[in-house]
C-alpha positions in Angstrom: -82.9 -90.4 16.4 -82.6 -86.8 18.3 -79.5 -84.7 17.6 -77.4 -83.9 19.9 -77.0 -80.1 21.0 -74.2 -79.1 18.4 -75.9 -80.7 15.6 -79.2 -78.6 16.5 -76.9 -75.4 17.2 -76.2 -76.0 13.5 -79.5 -76.2 11.8 -80.6 -73.3 14.2 -77.9 -71.1 12.9 -76.1 -69.9 9.5 -75.1 -72.1 6.6 -71.6 -71.6 6.6 -69.1 -74.4 5.6 -66.9 -73.5 8.1 -69.2 -74.9 11.0 -70.4 -77.5 8.7 -66.6 -78.8 8.4 -66.4 -78.6 11.9 -69.2 -80.6 13.0 -68.7 -83.9 14.8 -71.2 -87.2 14.2 -71.1 -90.7 13.2 -73.2 -91.9 9.9 -76.7 -92.3 12.4 -76.0 -88.9 13.5 -75.2 -87.3 10.1 -77.8 -89.0 8.5 -80.6 -88.0 11.0 -79.6 -84.6 10.8 -80.3 -84.6 7.0 -83.5 -85.8 8.0 -84.0 -82.9 10.1 -82.6 -80.3 7.6 -84.7 -81.9 4.9 -88.1 -81.8 6.9 -87.2 -78.1 8.1 -86.7 -77.1 4.2 -83.2 -75.7 5.2 -81.6 -76.3 2.1 -78.6 -73.6 2.3 -77.6 -76.1 5.6 -78.2 -79.0 3.0 -76.0 -77.5 0.8 -72.9 -77.1 3.1 -73.4 -80.2 4.3 -73.0 -81.8 0.9 -70.1 -80.0 0.1 -68.0 -80.8 3.5 -69.5 -83.8 5.2 -66.7 -86.3 6.1 -68.7 -89.3 5.8 -69.9 -89.8 2.1 -73.4 -91.0 2.5 -74.3 -88.1 4.4 -72.7 -86.0 1.9 -74.3 -88.0 -0.7 -77.8 -87.8 1.2 -77.4 -84.2 2.0 -76.7 -83.3 -1.9 -79.7 -85.1 -2.6 -82.0 -83.6 -0.5 -80.3 -80.2 -1.4 -81.2 -80.6 -4.8 -84.8 -82.0 -4.4 -85.4 -78.7 -2.4 -84.1 -76.3 -5.4 -86.5 -78.4 -7.7 -89.3 -77.6 -5.2 -88.6 -74.0 -5.6 -86.8 -73.6 -1.6 -84.5 -70.7 -2.0 -80.8 -71.6 -0.7 -77.2 -70.2 -0.6 -73.9 -71.4 1.2 -72.4 -68.7 3.2 -69.0 -69.1 1.9 -65.5 -69.1 3.3 -63.3 -66.8 1.9 -61.3 -68.0 -1.0 -58.6 -65.8 -0.4 -56.8 -64.5 2.9 -58.4 -60.9 2.8 -55.8 -59.8 5.6 -53.1 -61.0 2.5 -50.5 -58.2 2.3 -50.3 -57.1 -1.3 -48.4 -54.0 -2.9 -50.4 -51.1 -3.2 -47.8 -48.3 -4.1 -46.8 -47.7 -7.8 -48.8 -50.8 -9.3 -50.9 -49.7 -11.8 -50.4 -46.8 -15.1 -52.6 -44.2 -16.4 -52.6 -41.2 -18.3 -54.1 -37.7 -17.2 -57.8 -38.1 -19.2 -57.9 -34.5 -20.1 -61.1 -32.5 -21.4 -62.1 -35.4 -23.4 -61.3 -38.4 -21.7 -58.0 -39.9 -23.2 -57.6 -42.0 -20.3 -55.5 -45.1 -20.6 -55.5 -47.3 -17.6 -53.5 -50.3 -17.3 -54.0 -52.3 -13.8 -52.5 -55.6 -12.5 -53.9 -58.6 -11.4 -54.8 -58.9 -7.8 -55.5 -61.5 -5.6 -59.1 -62.8 -7.1 -59.0 -60.6 -9.9 -57.2 -60.7 -13.1 -55.5 -57.3 -14.6 -56.1 -55.7 -18.3 -56.1 -52.2 -20.2 -59.0 -49.7 -20.5 -57.9 -47.4 -23.5 -60.6 -44.7 -24.4 -57.7 -42.4 -26.3 -58.8 -43.5 -29.7 -62.2 -42.6 -30.0 -62.8 -43.0 -33.4 -62.0 -46.8 -33.5 -64.0 -47.6 -30.0 -62.7 -47.8 -26.7 -59.9 -50.9 -26.2 -61.2 -52.8 -23.0 -59.2 -55.8 -22.5 -58.4 -58.6 -19.7 -55.2 -59.6 -19.0 -55.6 -62.1 -16.3 -52.0 -62.8 -15.2 -50.4 -59.1 -15.7 -47.8 -58.1 -13.4 -46.7 -55.3 -11.4 -43.5 -55.5 -12.8 -44.5 -55.4 -16.4 -46.4 -52.3 -15.6 -43.9 -50.6 -14.3 -41.5 -51.5 -17.0 -43.7 -50.4 -19.5 -44.4 -47.2 -17.8 -40.7 -46.6 -17.4 -39.7 -47.5 -21.1 -42.7 -45.0 -22.4 -41.2 -42.0 -20.1 -37.9 -42.9 -21.6 -39.1 -42.4 -25.1 -40.7 -39.3 -24.3 -44.1 -40.0 -25.9 -46.5 -37.8 -25.6 -49.1 -37.5 -22.5 -46.7 -40.0 -20.8 -48.5 -42.2 -18.1 -47.9 -42.0 -14.5 -47.7 -44.7 -12.1 -50.8 -45.0 -9.9 -51.4 -46.5 -6.6 -54.2 -48.6 -5.7 -56.5 -45.9 -4.6 -56.2 -43.8 -7.6 -56.4 -47.2 -9.9 -59.4 -48.0 -8.5 -60.9 -44.5 -8.9 -60.0 -44.4 -12.8 -61.3 -47.7 -13.1 -64.5 -46.5 -11.8 -64.6 -43.3 -14.0 -64.2 -45.4 -17.0 -66.8 -47.6 -16.2 -69.4 -45.6 -15.4 -68.2 -43.5 -19.2 -68.7 -46.5 -21.0 -71.6 -47.2 -19.2 -73.4 -43.3 -19.7 -72.0 -43.5 -23.4 -75.3 -44.6 -25.0 -73.4 -46.9 -27.3 -72.3 -50.3 -27.4 -70.9 -51.4 -23.9 -68.0 -53.9 -24.1 -69.1 -57.2 -22.6 -65.4 -57.3 -21.0 -66.1 -54.4 -18.5 -67.8 -57.2 -16.3 -63.9 -57.6 -15.9 -63.2 -54.2 -14.6 -66.4 -54.2 -12.5 -64.9 -57.1 -10.8 -61.7 -55.8 -10.6 -62.6 -52.7 -9.2 -64.9 -54.3 -6.6 -61.6 -56.8 -5.6 -59.7 -53.9 -5.2 -62.0 -52.4 -2.8 -62.6 -55.3 -0.7 -58.6 -55.9 -0.5 -58.3 -51.9 1.1 -58.6 -49.7 -2.0 -60.2 -46.1 -0.7 -61.0 -44.4 -3.9 -61.5 -40.8 -2.2 -58.5 -41.3 -0.5 -57.0 -40.0 -4.4 -59.7 -37.3 -4.7 -57.8 -34.1 -5.3 -61.1 -32.6 -4.5 -61.8 -34.3 -1.6 -58.0 -33.8 -0.4 -57.2 -30.5 -1.5 -60.2 -28.7 -0.3 -62.0 -25.5 -2.6 -60.6 -25.5 -5.6 -58.4 -22.2 -7.0 -61.1 -19.5 -7.2 -60.5 -16.9 -9.0 -58.7 -18.8 -11.6 -55.3 -16.8 -12.7 -55.3 -15.1 -16.2 -53.6 -17.3 -18.8 -54.6 -20.3 -16.9 -56.3 -22.5 -19.6 -52.9 -22.1 -21.6 -51.0 -22.9 -18.5 -52.9 -26.0 -18.1 -52.8 -27.0 -21.7 -48.9 -26.7 -21.9 -48.8 -29.3 -19.0 -46.7 -32.1 -20.1 -49.0 -34.7 -18.6 -51.8 -32.9 -20.8 -50.6 -31.7 -24.0 -53.8 -30.0 -24.7 -57.7 -29.6 -23.9 -59.2 -30.7 -26.9 -62.8 -31.5 -27.8 -63.9 -35.3 -28.1 -63.4 -36.5 -31.3 -67.3 -37.3 -31.5 -68.3 -33.4 -31.2 -67.2 -33.2 -34.6 -69.2 -36.0 -36.3 -72.0 -33.6 -37.4 -69.5 -31.2 -39.3 -67.3 -34.2 -40.6 -68.6 -34.4 -44.0 -69.0 -30.6 -44.6 -65.7 -30.0 -43.3 -63.8 -32.5 -45.6 -65.6 -31.0 -48.3 -64.1 -27.9 -47.5 -60.8 -29.4 -47.3 -61.0 -31.2 -50.4 -63.2 -29.1 -52.9 -62.3 -28.0 -56.3 -63.4 -24.3 -56.3 -61.0 -21.6 -55.7 -60.9 -20.4 -52.4 -58.9 -17.6 -50.6 -57.3 -18.0 -47.2 -59.6 -15.7 -45.3 -62.5 -17.0 -46.7 -61.5 -20.5 -46.1 -60.6 -19.4 -42.3 -64.2 -18.0 -42.0 -66.1 -21.0 -42.7 -63.5 -23.5 -40.9 -64.4 -21.7 -38.0 -68.1 -21.4 -38.5 -68.2 -25.1 -39.0 -66.3 -25.2 -35.5 -68.3 -23.2 -34.1 -71.3 -24.9 -35.0 -69.9 -28.3 -33.5 -69.5 -26.0 -30.3 -73.1 -25.4 -30.4 -74.0 -29.1 -31.1 -72.1 -30.3 -28.1 -73.0 -27.6 -25.8 -76.5 -28.7 -25.7 -75.6 -31.6 -24.4 -75.9 -31.6 -20.8 -74.3 -35.1 -19.9 -71.4 -34.0 -22.5 -70.7 -31.0 -20.2 -71.1 -33.0 -17.0 -68.5 -35.7 -18.3 -66.3 -33.0 -19.3 -66.2 -31.7 -15.8 -65.7 -35.2 -14.3 -62.7 -36.1 -16.7 -61.5 -32.5 -15.2 -61.8 -33.9 -12.0 -60.4 -36.9 -12.7 -57.2 -35.0 -14.3 -56.6 -33.4 -11.0 -56.4 -36.9 -9.4 -53.9 -37.6 -11.5 -51.7 -34.6 -11.0 -52.4 -34.6 -7.4 -51.0 -38.1 -7.4 -47.8 -36.8 -9.0 -47.4 -33.9 -6.7 -48.6 -31.2 -9.0 -50.7 -29.8 -6.4 -50.8 -26.1 -7.7 -52.1 -27.6 -11.1 -54.4 -29.7 -9.8 -56.4 -27.0 -8.0 -56.4 -25.0 -11.4 -57.8 -28.1 -13.1 -60.8 -28.5 -10.5 -61.0 -24.3 -11.0 -61.5 -24.9 -14.5 -64.1 -28.2 -13.9 -66.3 -25.9 -11.3 -66.4 -23.3 -14.3 -67.5 -25.5 -16.7 -70.4 -27.1 -14.2 -71.6 -23.7 -13.4 -71.5 -22.5 -17.1 -75.2 -23.2 -18.6 -74.2 -23.9 -22.1 -74.8 -20.7 -23.8 -72.5 -19.1 -26.1 -69.9 -21.9 -26.2 -67.1 -19.8 -28.2 -67.3 -17.4 -25.0 -66.8 -19.9 -22.8 -62.4 -19.7 -22.6 -62.4 -23.4 -21.9 -64.6 -24.7 -24.3 -63.2 -22.3 -27.0 -59.9 -24.0 -26.4 -61.0 -27.4 -26.4 -62.7 -26.9 -29.7 -60.1 -24.7 -31.7 -57.5 -26.6 -30.2 -59.0 -29.6 -31.9 -59.3 -28.3 -35.4 -55.7 -26.6 -36.8 -57.2 -24.4 -39.2 -54.0 -23.1 -40.2 -52.9 -26.4 -40.9 -56.1 -27.2 -42.5 -55.4 -24.1 -45.2 -51.8 -25.6 -45.8 -53.6 -28.9 -46.6 -56.1 -27.0 -48.9 -53.4 -25.2 -50.7 -51.9 -28.1 -51.4 -54.9 -29.7 -52.7 -55.8 -26.8 -55.1 -51.9 -27.5 -56.3 -52.0 -31.5 -57.1 -49.9 -32.1 -54.2 -51.7 -33.2 -51.3 -51.9 -36.9 -50.0 -54.5 -38.2 -48.4 
């Protein structure tokens, strides 16, 4: 039986469900189409027909033929219709919550469910316990906004800000790349957030529009005197500290200094402590990837600052990132930002007070 022009056009064209669903034929015509598609080894067309054929015998025959071709190694795959209308209007402003990641990447981002992608939380603030990557499929925008308002009202340190879809997609991408490049275990749940980012792009997110470097132009240069203390004192940052993992190599030695039994005066204690912090900085500075990641986190920090209207501060942070990238890793304690990051992370005066209490038998651990 010969095919109608309509069926011949379908067989010669793309195998999409919409076209297959719109075909008109009787049972004999449909079975003739299945026979033709089988002879031409058009597995994808058979799969489409097997999903949407109006006649059950045609549908059954198409599925059986497609299966045989698949078993024979014939490639296929249906061009599926979008399950969700991509023109669907969704909220894009103030929908996610994020902290500024600072120097060490203490990023916390909470994103809502989107049409076709569940929401969730990525928390990189507590690196000792490892990152938290938690899918929350039905997370609503209203719940995120309420949580952010409560945290701001409670005056928490490093309060999160509300982020638009563009910035949220950009920060999720930063988090994904950082976790992928960390060299350790990559949480399987990261796939959930890759899918969220991809869906955000499909729905119109433009991460480049949230880039402070792209929007604000050249970074502030030369940087004003005192810029590091100014930035470190910003309420969204609070400090510019080196990552906790940068101190792993001196952890045992520093604990021995804190809890040792031998007598030691303050001057000697501080000198030994400073030497240990300097050693940690030297080890960290040898890693070009570590320096690059810190600069990337500063770029992301500038993105967050720009999002809340802190444009001057955003350009200053971009300038600090540029300085870090231009630095060759030598003499880390002569690099002002690195010195601040390492000695800002370890309070040697507080450590001395702890040691004194230990020597008096008054320390609590």
